[in-house]
C-alpha positions in Angstrom: 15.8 6.5 -3.9 13.6 4.7 -6.5 15.3 1.5 -5.6 14.6 2.2 -2.0 11.2 2.7 -2.7 11.0 -0.5 -4.7 12.5 -2.5 -2.3 10.2 -1.1 0.3 7.4 -2.0 -1.6 8.8 -5.7 -2.3 9.7 -6.1 1.6 5.9 -4.7 2.6 4.3 -7.3 0.0 6.8 -10.1 1.6 5.6 -9.2 5.0 1.9 -9.7 3.7 2.7 -13.1 2.1 4.8 -14.3 5.1 2.2 -13.4 7.8 -0.6 -15.0 5.6 1.2 -18.1 5.4 2.1 -18.5 8.9 -1.4 -17.7 9.9 -1.2 -14.2 11.4 -2.2 -12.1 8.7 -0.8 -8.4 8.8 -3.4 -7.2 6.5 -6.6 -8.4 9.3 -4.4 -6.2 11.8 -4.1 -3.5 9.9 -7.8 -3.6 8.9 -9.0 -3.4 12.5 -10.6 -0.2 13.4 -8.3 0.2 16.5 -5.3 0.2 14.3 -6.2 3.2 12.2 -3.4 5.2 13.0 -1.0 2.4 12.2 -2.4 1.9 8.8 -2.7 5.7 8.1 1.1 6.0 9.3 2.3 3.2 6.9 0.4 5.0 4.0 1.8 8.3 5.0 5.5 7.0 4.9 4.6 5.5 1.3 3.5 9.1 0.5 6.4 10.9 1.7 9.0 8.6 -0.1 6.9 8.7 -3.4 6.6 12.3 -3.1 10.3 12.9 -2.5 11.2 10.6 -5.6 8.4 12.7 -7.4 9.6 16.1 -6.7 13.3 15.4 -6.5 13.8 13.4 -9.9 13.9 15.0 -13.5 11.9 14.5 -15.7 8.6 13.9 -13.9 8.3 10.4 -12.7 4.7 9.7 -13.6 4.6 6.2 -12.6 5.5 6.9 -9.0 3.0 9.9 -9.3 0.1 7.4 -10.0 1.3 5.2 -7.3 1.5 8.2 -4.8 -2.3 9.1 -5.8 -3.3 5.6 -4.8 -1.9 6.1 -1.5 -3.5 9.7 -1.4 -6.8 8.3 -2.3 -6.6 5.2 0.2 -6.1 7.8 2.9 -8.8 10.3 1.8 -11.2 7.3 1.9 -10.1 6.1 5.4 -10.3 9.8 7.0 -13.5 11.2 5.1 -15.5 7.9 5.4 -14.1 5.3 7.8 -17.7 3.8 8.6 -18.1 2.6 4.9 -14.2 1.6 4.7 -14.6 -0.8 7.7 -18.2 -1.9 7.0 -16.8 -3.0 3.3 -14.2 -5.0 5.3 -16.6 -6.5 7.6 -19.0 -7.8 5.1 -19.5 -11.3 4.5 -19.3 -10.9 0.6 -15.7 -10.0 1.1 -13.3 -13.2 1.0 -10.2 -12.2 3.4 -8.1 -14.7 1.8 -8.4 -13.4 -1.6 -8.0 -9.8 -0.5 -4.6 -10.8 1.3 -3.3 -12.3 -2.0 -4.8 -9.3 -3.6 -3.0 -6.9 -1.5 0.3 -8.9 -1.8 0.1 -8.9 -5.4 -0.7 -5.1 -5.4 2.4 -4.3 -3.5 4.6 -6.4 -5.7 3.0 -4.6 -8.7 3.7 -1.3 -7.0 7.5 -2.3 -6.5 7.8 -3.7 -9.9 6.5 -0.5 -11.4 8.7 1.6 -9.1 11.7 -0.2 -10.2 10.6 -0.4 -14.0 10.5 3.5 -14.0 14.2 3.5 -13.2 14.7 2.2 -16.7 12.3 4.8 -18.4 
């Protein structure tokens, strides 16, 4: 299941990079206010898979637990204060090109950490 989770992160990161290079931008699509349900659904899928890995493996996989907490924190932020979340996205101080590269690298890191946790 850990290999599936790591592969899912790598595929998700690939989609971010591929759409950015082709000029479509999956991240900008997900950050539109009308697409909040899509974004929350994707985060929920990652939470379900992370929790399945976390609670079905022994000993406790703390790396996947930290990754799951980051997803839970993101959902709590979006649900509890969506105006602040979307105001941060719409500010001129946020460079969307850099933000897309950061999102790509974050999901690559999540995949690498999940894959690395197999070895531990």
